[in-house]
Structure formats: structure tokens, C-alpha cells
C-alpha positions as YAML, in Angstrom:
chain: A
units: angstrom
residues:
- id: 1
  name: UNK
  ca: [32.86, 25.34, 14.59]
- id: 2
  name: UNK
  ca: [36.18, 25.17, 16.42]
- id: 3
  name: UNK
  ca: [37.02, 24.23, 20.01]
- id: 4
  name: UNK
  ca: [36.76, 27.72, 21.46]
- id: 5
  name: UNK
  ca: [33.40, 28.39, 19.77]
- id: 6
  name: UNK
  ca: [32.06, 25.03, 21.02]
- id: 7
  name: UNK
  ca: [33.21, 25.75, 24.58]
- id: 8
  name: UNK
  ca: [31.71, 29.26, 24.57]
- id: 9
  name: UNK
  ca: [28.38, 28.01, 23.23]
- id: 10
  name: UNK
  ca: [28.25, 25.04, 25.61]
- id: 11
  name: UNK
  ca: [28.99, 27.22, 28.64]
- id: 12
  name: UNK
  ca: [26.39, 29.76, 27.50]
- id: 13
  name: UNK
  ca: [23.84, 26.92, 27.25]
- id: 14
  name: UNK
  ca: [24.54, 25.73, 30.81]
- id: 15
  name: UNK
  ca: [26.91, 22.82, 30.10]
- id: 16
  name: UNK
  ca: [30.05, 22.05, 32.05]
- id: 17
  name: UNK
  ca: [32.86, 20.94, 29.70]
- id: 18
  name: UNK
  ca: [35.65, 18.38, 30.15]
- id: 19
  name: UNK
  ca: [38.05, 16.69, 27.74]
- id: 20
  name: UNK
  ca: [37.61, 12.90, 27.48]
- id: 21
  name: UNK
  ca: [39.71, 10.26, 25.72]
- id: 22
  name: UNK
  ca: [38.38, 6.80, 24.89]
- id: 23
  name: UNK
  ca: [40.81, 3.99, 24.11]
- id: 24
  name: UNK
  ca: [40.89, 2.27, 20.74]
- id: 25
  name: UNK
  ca: [38.22, -0.40, 20.17]
- id: 26
  name: UNK
  ca: [36.02, 0.71, 23.05]
- id: 27
  name: UNK
  ca: [32.42, -0.48, 23.11]
- id: 28
  name: UNK
  ca: [30.59, 0.73, 26.19]
- id: 29
  name: UNK
  ca: [27.45, -1.24, 27.05]
- id: 30
  name: UNK
  ca: [24.06, 0.35, 26.45]
- id: 31
  name: UNK
  ca: [23.40, 2.92, 29.14]
- id: 32
  name: UNK
  ca: [21.72, 6.25, 29.86]
- id: 33
  name: UNK
  ca: [22.87, 9.45, 31.55]
- id: 34
  name: UNK
  ca: [21.12, 11.71, 34.05]
- id: 35
  name: UNK
  ca: [22.32, 14.69, 32.04]
- id: 36
  name: UNK
  ca: [22.09, 16.09, 28.52]
- id: 37
  name: UNK
  ca: [25.35, 15.47, 26.67]
- id: 38
  name: UNK
  ca: [26.82, 17.54, 23.86]
- id: 39
  name: UNK
  ca: [30.12, 16.24, 22.47]
- id: 40
  name: UNK
  ca: [32.60, 17.99, 20.19]
- id: 41
  name: UNK
  ca: [34.90, 15.48, 18.53]
- id: 42
  name: UNK
  ca: [38.55, 16.56, 18.63]
- id: 43
  name: UNK
  ca: [40.30, 13.52, 17.15]
- id: 44
  name: UNK
  ca: [39.87, 9.91, 16.10]
- id: 45
  name: UNK
  ca: [36.49, 8.42, 15.34]
- id: 46
  name: UNK
  ca: [33.39, 8.24, 17.54]
- id: 47
  name: UNK
  ca: [30.31, 6.14, 16.88]
- id: 48
  name: UNK
  ca: [27.04, 6.33, 18.74]
- id: 49
  name: UNK
  ca: [24.54, 3.48, 18.61]
- id: 50
  name: UNK
  ca: [20.97, 4.49, 19.43]
- id: 51
  name: UNK
  ca: [17.51, 3.72, 18.13]
- id: 52
  name: UNK
  ca: [18.90, 0.70, 16.24]
- id: 53
  name: UNK
  ca: [21.30, 2.81, 14.16]
- id: 54
  name: UNK
  ca: [24.98, 3.69, 14.36]
- id: 55
  name: UNK
  ca: [25.94, 7.32, 13.76]
- id: 56
  name: UNK
  ca: [29.55, 8.20, 12.83]
- id: 57
  name: UNK
  ca: [31.27, 11.36, 14.03]
- id: 58
  name: UNK
  ca: [34.64, 12.78, 12.95]
- id: 59
  name: UNK
  ca: [36.77, 15.66, 14.22]
- id: 60
  name: UNK
  ca: [34.76, 18.89, 14.21]
- id: 61
  name: UNK
  ca: [31.40, 17.11, 14.51]
- id: 62
  name: UNK
  ca: [28.97, 17.66, 17.36]
- id: 63
  name: UNK
  ca: [26.94, 14.83, 18.86]
- id: 64
  name: UNK
  ca: [23.99, 15.42, 21.19]
- id: 65
  name: UNK
  ca: [22.43, 12.84, 23.51]
- id: 66
  name: UNK
  ca: [19.46, 13.97, 25.63]
- id: 67
  name: UNK
  ca: [19.23, 12.74, 29.22]
- id: 68
  name: UNK
  ca: [17.65, 9.31, 29.52]
- id: 69
  name: UNK
  ca: [18.46, 8.22, 25.94]
- id: 70
  name: UNK
  ca: [19.72, 4.60, 25.77]
- id: 71
  name: UNK
  ca: [22.92, 4.46, 23.72]
- id: 72
  name: UNK
  ca: [26.33, 2.84, 23.24]
- id: 73
  name: UNK
  ca: [29.61, 4.69, 22.73]
- id: 74
  name: UNK
  ca: [31.98, 3.00, 20.27]
- id: 75
  name: UNK
  ca: [35.47, 3.71, 18.91]
- id: 76
  name: UNK
  ca: [37.54, 2.04, 16.22]
- id: 77
  name: UNK
  ca: [41.28, 1.31, 16.23]
- id: 78
  name: UNK
  ca: [42.04, 5.05, 16.52]
- id: 79
  name: UNK
  ca: [40.12, 5.71, 19.71]
- id: 80
  name: UNK
  ca: [38.80, 9.23, 20.16]
- id: 81
  name: UNK
  ca: [39.19, 12.44, 22.12]
- id: 82
  name: UNK
  ca: [36.27, 14.80, 22.58]
- id: 83
  name: UNK
  ca: [34.97, 17.65, 24.67]
- id: 84
  name: UNK
  ca: [32.07, 16.40, 26.78]
- id: 85
  name: UNK
  ca: [29.46, 18.96, 27.65]
- id: 86
  name: UNK
  ca: [27.16, 17.83, 30.47]
- id: 87
  name: UNK
  ca: [24.07, 19.64, 31.65]
- id: 88
  name: UNK
  ca: [22.00, 18.34, 34.54]
- id: 89
  name: UNK
  ca: [18.36, 19.41, 35.01]
- id: 90
  name: UNK
  ca: [19.38, 21.96, 37.66]
- id: 91
  name: UNK
  ca: [21.87, 23.48, 35.21]
- id: 92
  name: UNK
  ca: [19.12, 23.67, 32.54]
- id: 93
  name: UNK
  ca: [16.91, 25.69, 34.89]
- id: 94
  name: UNK
  ca: [19.79, 28.01, 35.80]
- id: 95
  name: UNK
  ca: [20.61, 28.67, 32.13]
- id: 96
  name: UNK
  ca: [17.04, 29.74, 31.33]
...
């Protein structure tokens, strides 16, 4: 999947999309979101810690985090840039 295909699919599924850059060596504390997240990695490396495991994502990968899921967002020395799709419960209902 490429950027334009990701954006078209995300918008079709009720997500709003924004580009996000995380600095190198970021480690965000464990948190949750009030929205479903669907990320498309554009560059660098992105790691997601959840359920006691760390998942690695590279450019072209998609990462999904349902609302309410405790997780940490981590980068290495490269940092990362990704497209962040966010869908709140009201957006889910509108997309159906």
C-alpha cells in the first residue's frame, strides 16, 4: 500500500488523517486514546509496546491501536514520520 491508497482507505473508513513526526529516541509513557488509531509509517522506525510485547514497524507498514488500548510509542535514533488516522466513536457511527 502507498500513501495515497492509505489515505483513501482511511478516509473511507471514517478516519481523519494528519502527518506526525516523532523525534529520535522518543519513548512516550504508557497511555490510551479516546479514538481508534491507524498509522501508516512513512519513514524511520516506529515501535509500539502493548500487551507486554514490542512490535516493530518500518516504512510502508500499518499499525492499528483500538481506542482504550494501553500502549507506548517508541522510536530509535532515526525517529519516525507517519500518517496518523484517528477515528472517534462519533466518526465510527457516521462511517457506517
